[in-house]
C-alpha positions as a LaTeX table, in Angstrom:
\begin{tabular}{lrrr}
\hline
Residue & $x$ (\AA) & $y$ (\AA) & $z$ (\AA) \\
\hline
Met1 & 0.00 & 0.00 & 0.00 \\
Lys2 & 2.82 & 2.42 & 0.83 \\
Lys3 & 4.36 & 1.84 & $-2.58$ \\
Leu4 & 1.08 & 2.71 & $-4.27$ \\
His5 & 0.77 & 5.98 & $-2.31$ \\
Ser6 & 4.39 & 6.88 & $-2.97$ \\
Ser7 & 3.71 & 6.96 & $-6.75$ \\
Arg8 & 1.33 & 9.93 & $-6.46$ \\
Pro9 & 4.06 & 12.60 & $-6.42$ \\
Leu10 & 5.43 & 11.16 & $-9.63$ \\
Leu11 & 2.00 & 11.40 & $-11.24$ \\
Val12 & 1.69 & 15.03 & $-10.15$ \\
Ile13 & 5.14 & 15.86 & $-11.48$ \\
Gly14 & 4.30 & 14.14 & $-14.77$ \\
Ala15 & 1.07 & 16.09 & $-15.12$ \\
Leu16 & 2.86 & 19.39 & $-14.46$ \\
Ala17 & 5.50 & 18.54 & $-17.04$ \\
Leu18 & 2.79 & 17.80 & $-19.60$ \\
Val19 & 1.18 & 21.19 & $-18.94$ \\
Leu20 & 4.52 & 22.95 & $-19.33$ \\
Val21 & 5.04 & 21.27 & $-22.70$ \\
Val22 & 1.52 & 21.75 & $-24.08$ \\
Leu23 & 0.85 & 25.30 & $-22.84$ \\
Pro24 & 3.61 & 26.96 & $-24.91$ \\
Leu25 & 2.32 & 25.18 & $-28.00$ \\
Val26 & $-1.18$ & 26.52 & $-27.36$ \\
Val27 & 0.16 & 30.04 & $-26.82$ \\
Phe28 & 2.21 & 29.77 & $-30.02$ \\
Asn29 & $-0.82$ & 28.74 & $-32.04$ \\
Leu30 & $-2.87$ & 31.61 & $-30.61$ \\
Ser31 & $-0.05$ & 34.02 & $-31.45$ \\
Leu32 & 0.02 & 32.66 & $-34.98$ \\
Ile33 & $-3.68$ & 33.36 & $-35.40$ \\
Asn34 & $-3.19$ & 36.88 & $-34.07$ \\
Tyr35 & $-0.26$ & 37.40 & $-36.44$ \\
Thr36 & $-2.47$ & 36.78 & $-39.44$ \\
Lys37 & $-4.95$ & 39.39 & $-38.16$ \\
Ile38 & $-7.79$ & 37.07 & $-39.13$ \\
Ile39 & $-9.91$ & 35.12 & $-36.63$ \\
Asn40 & $-11.66$ & 31.77 & $-36.46$ \\
Val41 & $-9.57$ & 29.84 & $-38.96$ \\
Asp42 & $-10.39$ & 26.14 & $-39.03$ \\
Tyr43 & $-6.90$ & 24.63 & $-39.01$ \\
Phe44 & $-8.02$ & 21.13 & $-38.24$ \\
Arg45 & $-9.80$ & 19.92 & $-41.36$ \\
Met46 & $-6.64$ & 19.62 & $-43.46$ \\
Lys47 & $-6.45$ & 15.84 & $-43.77$ \\
Glu48 & $-4.18$ & 15.45 & $-46.78$ \\
Ser49 & $-1.80$ & 17.55 & $-48.82$ \\
Ser50 & $-2.73$ & 18.93 & $-52.24$ \\
Asn51 & $-0.81$ & 20.60 & $-55.02$ \\
Leu52 & $-3.58$ & 23.22 & $-55.26$ \\
Ala53 & $-5.44$ & 25.48 & $-52.85$ \\
Val54 & $-8.62$ & 27.24 & $-53.98$ \\
Leu55 & $-9.27$ & 30.64 & $-52.46$ \\
Thr56 & $-12.48$ & 32.71 & $-52.42$ \\
Ala57 & $-14.25$ & 35.42 & $-50.44$ \\
Phe58 & $-17.80$ & 36.67 & $-50.28$ \\
Ser59 & $-20.29$ & 38.63 & $-48.19$ \\
Lys60 & $-23.86$ & 37.75 & $-47.22$ \\
Asn61 & $-25.19$ & 39.09 & $-50.53$ \\
His62 & $-23.19$ & 36.49 & $-52.47$ \\
Met63 & $-23.40$ & 33.62 & $-50.00$ \\
Leu64 & $-25.71$ & 31.46 & $-52.13$ \\
Glu65 & $-23.55$ & 32.03 & $-55.20$ \\
Gly66 & $-20.69$ & 30.79 & $-53.05$ \\
Val67 & $-22.67$ & 27.67 & $-52.19$ \\
Ala68 & $-23.22$ & 27.07 & $-55.91$ \\
Met69 & $-19.49$ & 27.33 & $-56.56$ \\
Leu70 & $-18.64$ & 24.96 & $-53.69$ \\
Arg71 & $-21.26$ & 22.48 & $-54.90$ \\
Ser72 & $-19.45$ & 22.31 & $-58.25$ \\
Leu73 & $-16.15$ & 21.62 & $-56.46$ \\
Ile74 & $-17.85$ & 18.73 & $-54.67$ \\
Ala75 & $-19.16$ & 17.43 & $-58.01$ \\
Val76 & $-15.66$ & 17.29 & $-59.53$ \\
Gln77 & $-14.32$ & 15.61 & $-56.35$ \\
Phe78 & $-11.76$ & 18.24 & $-55.44$ \\
Lys79 & $-9.77$ & 17.01 & $-52.43$ \\
Gly80 & $-7.53$ & 19.98 & $-51.72$ \\
Pro81 & $-8.04$ & 22.82 & $-49.23$ \\
Val82 & $-10.59$ & 25.54 & $-49.94$ \\
Tyr83 & $-9.98$ & 28.83 & $-48.12$ \\
Ile84 & $-13.17$ & 30.86 & $-47.64$ \\
Phe85 & $-13.13$ & 34.41 & $-46.30$ \\
Leu86 & $-16.61$ & 35.21 & $-44.98$ \\
Met87 & $-16.78$ & 38.99 & $-45.20$ \\
Lys88 & $-18.96$ & 40.86 & $-42.75$ \\
Glu89 & $-19.13$ & 44.47 & $-41.74$ \\
Val90 & $-18.08$ & 45.45 & $-38.24$ \\
Gly91 & $-21.18$ & 45.08 & $-36.08$ \\
Glu92 & $-23.11$ & 43.10 & $-38.69$ \\
Asp93 & $-25.36$ & 40.27 & $-37.50$ \\
Ile94 & $-23.30$ & 37.08 & $-37.76$ \\
Asn95 & $-26.16$ & 34.58 & $-37.94$ \\
Trp96 & $-25.51$ & 33.96 & $-41.63$ \\
Val97 & $-21.84$ & 33.22 & $-40.91$ \\
Val98 & $-22.76$ & 30.76 & $-38.16$ \\
Glu99 & $-25.34$ & 29.04 & $-40.37$ \\
Phe100 & $-22.92$ & 28.81 & $-43.29$ \\
Lys101 & $-20.15$ & 27.30 & $-41.17$ \\
Glu102 & $-22.42$ & 24.80 & $-39.47$ \\
Glu103 & $-23.97$ & 23.60 & $-42.71$ \\
Leu104 & $-20.91$ & 23.54 & $-44.97$ \\
Ser105 & $-18.84$ & 21.76 & $-42.32$ \\
Lys106 & $-20.97$ & 18.73 & $-43.21$ \\
Ser107 & $-19.69$ & 18.76 & $-46.79$ \\
Pro108 & $-16.83$ & 16.52 & $-47.99$ \\
Leu109 & $-14.70$ & 19.57 & $-48.86$ \\
Met110 & $-11.67$ & 20.47 & $-46.73$ \\
Leu111 & $-12.73$ & 23.97 & $-45.80$ \\
Arg112 & $-10.71$ & 26.60 & $-43.98$ \\
Met113 & $-13.37$ & 29.16 & $-43.14$ \\
Thr114 & $-12.36$ & 32.55 & $-41.80$ \\
Asp115 & $-14.38$ & 35.43 & $-40.36$ \\
Phe116 & $-13.19$ & 38.49 & $-42.24$ \\
Glu117 & $-14.38$ & 41.76 & $-40.66$ \\
Val118 & $-14.23$ & 44.85 & $-42.85$ \\
Pro119 & $-15.08$ & 48.51 & $-42.14$ \\
Arg120 & $-18.75$ & 49.36 & $-42.48$ \\
Asp121 & $-18.35$ & 51.27 & $-45.74$ \\
Ser122 & $-15.75$ & 49.02 & $-47.40$ \\
Leu123 & $-18.10$ & 46.57 & $-49.10$ \\
Asn124 & $-19.92$ & 49.40 & $-50.85$ \\
Ala125 & $-16.89$ & 51.56 & $-51.61$ \\
Gly126 & $-16.00$ & 49.68 & $-54.79$ \\
Thr127 & $-12.32$ & 49.22 & $-53.92$ \\
Tyr128 & $-12.15$ & 45.40 & $-54.21$ \\
Cys129 & $-9.12$ & 45.50 & $-51.92$ \\
Phe130 & $-10.57$ & 42.54 & $-50.03$ \\
Lys131 & $-9.17$ & 40.20 & $-52.71$ \\
Pro132 & $-5.48$ & 41.00 & $-52.21$ \\
Thr133 & $-6.08$ & 41.10 & $-48.45$ \\
Ala134 & $-7.40$ & 37.54 & $-48.54$ \\
Val135 & $-4.59$ & 36.39 & $-50.85$ \\
Gly136 & $-2.00$ & 37.99 & $-48.57$ \\
Ala137 & $-3.37$ & 36.17 & $-45.53$ \\
Phe138 & $-3.32$ & 32.88 & $-47.45$ \\
Leu139 & 0.28 & 33.41 & $-48.55$ \\
Arg140 & 1.36 & 33.94 & $-44.93$ \\
Trp141 & $-0.41$ & 30.78 & $-43.77$ \\
Asn142 & 0.90 & 28.74 & $-46.68$ \\
Ser143 & 4.49 & 29.89 & $-46.13$ \\
Ile144 & 4.66 & 28.44 & $-42.60$ \\
Leu145 & 3.15 & 25.06 & $-43.44$ \\
Pro146 & 5.45 & 22.05 & $-43.87$ \\
Ser147 & 6.38 & 21.51 & $-47.51$ \\
Ser148 & 4.33 & 18.31 & $-47.50$ \\
Glu149 & 1.19 & 20.32 & $-46.68$ \\
Ser150 & 1.72 & 23.68 & $-48.38$ \\
Ala151 & 0.06 & 24.37 & $-51.72$ \\
Gln152 & 2.29 & 24.64 & $-54.79$ \\
Val153 & $-0.39$ & 26.43 & $-56.82$ \\
Val154 & $-3.12$ & 28.79 & $-55.66$ \\
Met155 & $-6.31$ & 29.53 & $-57.57$ \\
Trp156 & $-8.43$ & 32.58 & $-56.88$ \\
Ser157 & $-12.07$ & 31.84 & $-57.68$ \\
Asp158 & $-14.97$ & 34.30 & $-57.61$ \\
Thr159 & $-18.34$ & 32.92 & $-56.55$ \\
Ser160 & $-19.40$ & 33.05 & $-60.22$ \\
Thr161 & $-17.09$ & 30.12 & $-61.06$ \\
Arg162 & $-18.67$ & 26.73 & $-61.73$ \\
Phe163 & $-16.10$ & 23.95 & $-61.96$ \\
Leu164 & $-16.61$ & 21.32 & $-64.67$ \\
Gln165 & $-13.35$ & 19.49 & $-63.93$ \\
Asn166 & $-11.17$ & 18.86 & $-60.91$ \\
Pro167 & $-8.83$ & 21.90 & $-60.84$ \\
Ser168 & $-6.01$ & 19.78 & $-59.39$ \\
Ile169 & $-5.57$ & 18.51 & $-62.96$ \\
Trp170 & $-4.79$ & 22.06 & $-64.10$ \\
Ala171 & $-2.35$ & 22.54 & $-61.24$ \\
Lys172 & $-0.57$ & 19.34 & $-62.26$ \\
His173 & $-0.08$ & 20.68 & $-65.80$ \\
Ile174 & 1.16 & 24.01 & $-64.43$ \\
Ile175 & 3.73 & 22.36 & $-62.19$ \\
Gln176 & 4.95 & 19.90 & $-64.83$ \\
Glu177 & 5.32 & 22.59 & $-67.51$ \\
Glu178 & 6.75 & 25.18 & $-65.09$ \\
Ile179 & 4.04 & 27.70 & $-65.98$ \\
Asp180 & 4.01 & 30.92 & $-63.97$ \\
Phe181 & 0.44 & 32.12 & $-64.36$ \\
Val182 & $-2.78$ & 31.09 & $-66.08$ \\
Gly183 & $-5.64$ & 33.51 & $-66.66$ \\
Gly184 & $-8.33$ & 34.43 & $-69.14$ \\
Thr185 & $-8.93$ & 37.60 & $-71.12$ \\
Ala186 & $-11.59$ & 40.20 & $-70.38$ \\
Ala187 & $-13.37$ & 42.92 & $-72.36$ \\
Trp188 & $-11.76$ & 46.12 & $-73.76$ \\
Asn189 & $-8.03$ & 46.75 & $-73.50$ \\
Ile190 & $-5.84$ & 47.69 & $-70.55$ \\
Arg191 & $-6.01$ & 51.43 & $-71.18$ \\
Met192 & $-9.82$ & 51.42 & $-71.32$ \\
Gln193 & $-10.15$ & 49.64 & $-67.96$ \\
Thr194 & $-7.40$ & 51.33 & $-65.94$ \\
His195 & $-7.61$ & 54.69 & $-64.14$ \\
Lys196 & $-4.76$ & 57.13 & $-64.71$ \\
Gly197 & $-4.01$ & 57.14 & $-60.97$ \\
Thr198 & $-3.02$ & 53.47 & $-61.13$ \\
Phe199 & $-0.75$ & 54.05 & $-64.13$ \\
Asp200 & 0.84 & 56.96 & $-62.24$ \\
Tyr201 & 1.35 & 54.84 & $-59.11$ \\
Phe202 & 3.43 & 52.31 & $-61.04$ \\
Gly203 & 5.14 & 54.91 & $-63.23$ \\
Leu204 & 3.62 & 53.44 & $-66.40$ \\
Thr205 & 2.32 & 55.16 & $-69.54$ \\
Pro206 & $-1.24$ & 54.32 & $-70.71$ \\
Glu207 & $-0.27$ & 54.54 & $-74.38$ \\
Asp208 & 2.15 & 51.64 & $-73.93$ \\
Phe209 & $-0.78$ & 49.30 & $-73.21$ \\
Asn210 & $-3.20$ & 50.14 & $-76.04$ \\
Asp211 & $-2.85$ & 46.73 & $-77.70$ \\
His212 & $-2.79$ & 44.62 & $-74.56$ \\
Pro213 & $-5.92$ & 42.70 & $-73.48$ \\
Pro214 & $-7.02$ & 42.77 & $-69.84$ \\
Ile215 & $-6.66$ & 39.63 & $-67.72$ \\
Ala216 & $-9.82$ & 38.59 & $-65.91$ \\
Ala217 & $-9.56$ & 38.52 & $-62.12$ \\
Thr218 & $-12.60$ & 36.27 & $-61.68$ \\
His219 & $-10.37$ & 33.20 & $-61.65$ \\
Phe220 & $-6.64$ & 32.74 & $-62.15$ \\
Leu221 & $-3.87$ & 30.35 & $-61.08$ \\
Val222 & $-0.39$ & 31.20 & $-59.80$ \\
Asn223 & 2.53 & 28.79 & $-59.49$ \\
Leu224 & 3.97 & 29.57 & $-56.07$ \\
Gln225 & 7.11 & 27.58 & $-56.86$ \\
Arg226 & 8.13 & 30.22 & $-59.43$ \\
Glu227 & 9.92 & 33.07 & $-57.67$ \\
Gln228 & 9.36 & 35.85 & $-60.20$ \\
Ile229 & 5.59 & 35.42 & $-60.50$ \\
Arg230 & 5.42 & 35.11 & $-56.71$ \\
Arg231 & 6.97 & 38.57 & $-56.54$ \\
Val232 & 4.33 & 39.84 & $-58.98$ \\
Leu233 & 1.60 & 38.40 & $-56.77$ \\
Asn234 & 3.17 & 40.03 & $-53.70$ \\
Arg235 & 3.16 & 43.41 & $-55.47$ \\
Trp236 & $-0.55$ & 42.94 & $-56.24$ \\
Val237 & $-1.16$ & 42.18 & $-52.56$ \\
Asp238 & 0.84 & 45.21 & $-51.42$ \\
Cys239 & $-1.08$ & 47.44 & $-53.82$ \\
Gly240 & $-4.42$ & 46.43 & $-52.31$ \\
Val241 & $-3.38$ & 46.11 & $-48.66$ \\
Leu242 & $-0.86$ & 48.91 & $-48.17$ \\
Asp243 & $-2.01$ & 51.46 & $-50.75$ \\
Cys244 & $-5.63$ & 50.62 & $-51.52$ \\
Arg245 & $-6.83$ & 54.18 & $-52.21$ \\
Thr246 & $-3.77$ & 55.31 & $-54.14$ \\
Cys247 & $-2.93$ & 52.14 & $-56.09$ \\
Met248 & $-5.78$ & 49.67 & $-56.54$ \\
Ala249 & $-8.68$ & 52.09 & $-56.14$ \\
Pro250 & $-7.34$ & 55.64 & $-56.52$ \\
Ile251 & $-9.67$ & 58.48 & $-55.65$ \\
Gly252 & $-12.15$ & 59.00 & $-58.48$ \\
Ser253 & $-11.81$ & 55.49 & $-59.89$ \\
Ser254 & $-14.83$ & 53.85 & $-58.24$ \\
Lys255 & $-18.19$ & 53.83 & $-59.98$ \\
Asn256 & $-19.54$ & 55.20 & $-56.71$ \\
Asp257 & $-17.21$ & 58.21 & $-56.92$ \\
Pro258 & $-17.97$ & 61.32 & $-59.00$ \\
Asn259 & $-16.42$ & 60.83 & $-62.44$ \\
Gly260 & $-15.59$ & 57.25 & $-61.51$ \\
Ala261 & $-16.48$ & 56.11 & $-65.01$ \\
Glu262 & $-16.61$ & 57.97 & $-68.30$ \\
Asp263 & $-19.09$ & 57.46 & $-71.12$ \\
Lys264 & $-16.41$ & 57.20 & $-73.77$ \\
Phe265 & $-16.17$ & 54.31 & $-76.12$ \\
Gly266 & $-13.25$ & 55.23 & $-78.35$ \\
Ile267 & $-10.91$ & 52.35 & $-79.04$ \\
Asn268 & $-8.24$ & 53.57 & $-76.61$ \\
Glu269 & $-10.14$ & 55.88 & $-74.27$ \\
Tyr270 & $-10.63$ & 55.25 & $-70.57$ \\
Val271 & $-14.09$ & 53.87 & $-69.77$ \\
Ser272 & $-14.15$ & 52.37 & $-66.28$ \\
His273 & $-11.59$ & 51.21 & $-63.72$ \\
Arg274 & $-11.63$ & 47.55 & $-62.69$ \\
Gln275 & $-9.62$ & 47.78 & $-59.44$ \\
Asp276 & $-8.15$ & 44.32 & $-58.65$ \\
Gln277 & $-8.37$ & 43.26 & $-62.29$ \\
Ser278 & $-6.72$ & 46.43 & $-63.58$ \\
Val279 & $-3.73$ & 46.05 & $-61.26$ \\
Leu280 & $-3.40$ & 42.30 & $-61.85$ \\
Thr281 & $-3.38$ & 42.94 & $-65.59$ \\
Leu282 & $-0.79$ & 45.71 & $-65.40$ \\
Leu283 & 1.58 & 43.68 & $-63.23$ \\
Val284 & 1.32 & 40.38 & $-65.13$ \\
Thr285 & 1.54 & 42.13 & $-68.51$ \\
Ser286 & 4.58 & 44.13 & $-67.39$ \\
Phe287 & 6.15 & 40.86 & $-66.21$ \\
Met288 & 5.52 & 39.34 & $-69.65$ \\
Lys289 & 7.05 & 42.38 & $-71.37$ \\
Asp290 & 10.07 & 42.72 & $-69.10$ \\
Gln291 & 10.83 & 39.00 & $-68.84$ \\
Ser292 & 9.57 & 37.82 & $-72.23$ \\
Ala293 & 12.29 & 35.18 & $-72.54$ \\
Glu294 & 11.71 & 33.65 & $-69.10$ \\
Ala295 & 8.04 & 34.34 & $-68.39$ \\
Asn296 & 5.79 & 31.34 & $-68.97$ \\
Val297 & 2.32 & 32.87 & $-68.85$ \\
Lys298 & $-0.84$ & 31.43 & $-70.39$ \\
Ile299 & $-3.58$ & 33.96 & $-71.17$ \\
Ile300 & $-6.50$ & 32.13 & $-72.73$ \\
Gly301 & $-8.83$ & 33.60 & $-75.34$ \\
Asn302 & $-12.11$ & 34.98 & $-74.01$ \\
Gly303 & $-14.79$ & 32.34 & $-73.45$ \\
Glu304 & $-12.67$ & 29.45 & $-74.67$ \\
Glu305 & $-12.69$ & 26.04 & $-73.09$ \\
Ser306 & $-9.12$ & 25.20 & $-72.17$ \\
Pro307 & $-7.06$ & 22.40 & $-70.67$ \\
Tyr308 & $-6.23$ & 24.89 & $-67.92$ \\
Phe309 & $-9.76$ & 26.20 & $-67.33$ \\
Cys310 & $-12.76$ & 23.96 & $-67.79$ \\
Ile311 & $-15.41$ & 26.06 & $-66.10$ \\
Glu312 & $-18.62$ & 27.95 & $-66.58$ \\
Thr313 & $-19.25$ & 31.44 & $-65.24$ \\
Ser314 & $-22.64$ & 32.29 & $-63.76$ \\
Arg315 & $-23.36$ & 35.47 & $-61.84$ \\
Asn316 & $-26.42$ & 34.08 & $-60.12$ \\
Arg317 & $-27.17$ & 31.35 & $-57.61$ \\
Gly318 & $-29.14$ & 29.17 & $-60.04$ \\
Asp319 & $-31.25$ & 26.59 & $-58.22$ \\
Ile320 & $-29.56$ & 27.20 & $-54.86$ \\
Lys321 & $-32.26$ & 28.35 & $-52.43$ \\
Ser322 & $-30.43$ & 27.95 & $-49.11$ \\
Val323 & $-27.04$ & 26.93 & $-47.72$ \\
Lys324 & $-28.39$ & 23.39 & $-47.30$ \\
Asp325 & $-28.49$ & 23.02 & $-51.08$ \\
Trp326 & $-24.75$ & 22.31 & $-51.21$ \\
Asn327 & $-25.86$ & 18.68 & $-51.09$ \\
Thr328 & $-28.04$ & 18.87 & $-54.23$ \\
Thr329 & $-26.84$ & 17.51 & $-57.57$ \\
Phe330 & $-24.69$ & 19.63 & $-59.86$ \\
Thr331 & $-24.80$ & 18.20 & $-63.39$ \\
Ile332 & $-21.68$ & 18.41 & $-65.51$ \\
Pro333 & $-22.32$ & 18.36 & $-69.29$ \\
Pro334 & $-21.29$ & 14.98 & $-70.75$ \\
His335 & $-18.79$ & 16.40 & $-73.23$ \\
Ala336 & $-17.22$ & 19.03 & $-70.99$ \\
Cys337 & $-13.46$ & 19.28 & $-70.72$ \\
Lys338 & $-12.55$ & 17.32 & $-73.83$ \\
Thr339 & $-10.67$ & 20.18 & $-75.47$ \\
Val340 & $-6.88$ & 19.85 & $-75.70$ \\
Lys341 & $-6.36$ & 22.97 & $-77.82$ \\
Ser342 & $-6.83$ & 26.61 & $-76.90$ \\
Thr343 & $-5.78$ & 30.02 & $-78.18$ \\
Ile344 & $-2.99$ & 31.43 & $-76.02$ \\
Leu345 & $-1.61$ & 34.97 & $-75.97$ \\
Lys346 & 2.10 & 35.06 & $-76.79$ \\
Tyr347 & 4.43 & 38.00 & $-76.21$ \\
Arg348 & 7.69 & 37.89 & $-78.12$ \\
Asn349 & 10.00 & 40.73 & $-79.18$ \\
Asn350 & 7.44 & 43.35 & $-78.15$ \\
Ile351 & 4.81 & 41.81 & $-80.43$ \\
Ile352 & 1.56 & 40.21 & $-79.24$ \\
Thr353 & 0.16 & 37.24 & $-81.14$ \\
Trp354 & $-2.57$ & 34.68 & $-80.51$ \\
Glu355 & $-1.49$ & 31.13 & $-81.24$ \\
Asp356 & $-3.15$ & 27.74 & $-81.05$ \\
Glu357 & $-1.60$ & 25.50 & $-78.44$ \\
Asp358 & $-2.14$ & 21.78 & $-78.06$ \\
Leu359 & $-1.94$ & 20.02 & $-74.73$ \\
Thr360 & $-2.07$ & 16.25 & $-74.54$ \\
Thr361 & $-4.04$ & 15.26 & $-71.45$ \\
\hline
\end{tabular}
């Protein structure tokens, strides 16, 4: 009996030692969350590594569109992490956030859902600086993950994206072919969609971009293993996070500002600023021009099905009536994603051409 009682001090000492080991780890994790300046990240659903992370953000107004996008990811059996920034104004009722998290946590997707508080007037200010803010937070998180868990490619996806193929397939092509960036074209040209204040910020001349097509910011992929394009992405983040109202959304550039858009439709006249898209286009295009020999960028013709993008774009929620509809069927057309040829923008010797490119899948 005495021997049994004499073991109690050892048990107490062991328990104290365990606390001393575990407590610093808990404090470190809490500090890490504070460092990112974003709260309520679900770090514990990451069950397997993936070469691709999908990243999106939306407010209550676009929640059901977001559900429609996530439903399509389920349909194509995407297994990688999906980072979702749930944007809410300071002081806004959070019931929709709670409902969304509770319901979507039942889905098979590996979701990292984050409460993203923004100033009361930010969502209506037309700055779109939330995108680079979300991307910047993701890049910080991804950089501290073990190499076996960190994403090699990141895809930004607006809620309008409907996936018709598993995007990990595209990431595999990008990694194998050492591609820097994949995006699609948008309407107009760069000069027509970019405010003079943004050109001035970067020290660029509008006339130098008359013949260059914009790059859509609705969805694009970046190879994080490629150092030069990673620097381009970091500049895009800095523009939106550090200098939102002088770089990404200069005063007078928003449609909500006086003279924020001009009713001019000349071939090279400014029409309307596109914030995140305008800056992304300027930076990626400048990268293609400055590093034309090394840059491996794929800009796909507008509306084309491509081996890199097999998607549909829909700016409505379709048949999604509530967050519970993530579990309804999303039908993929039977002949989707069969194309192995697309028209790709090429930039060589200061000349832009569009060329057919084959890709054996």
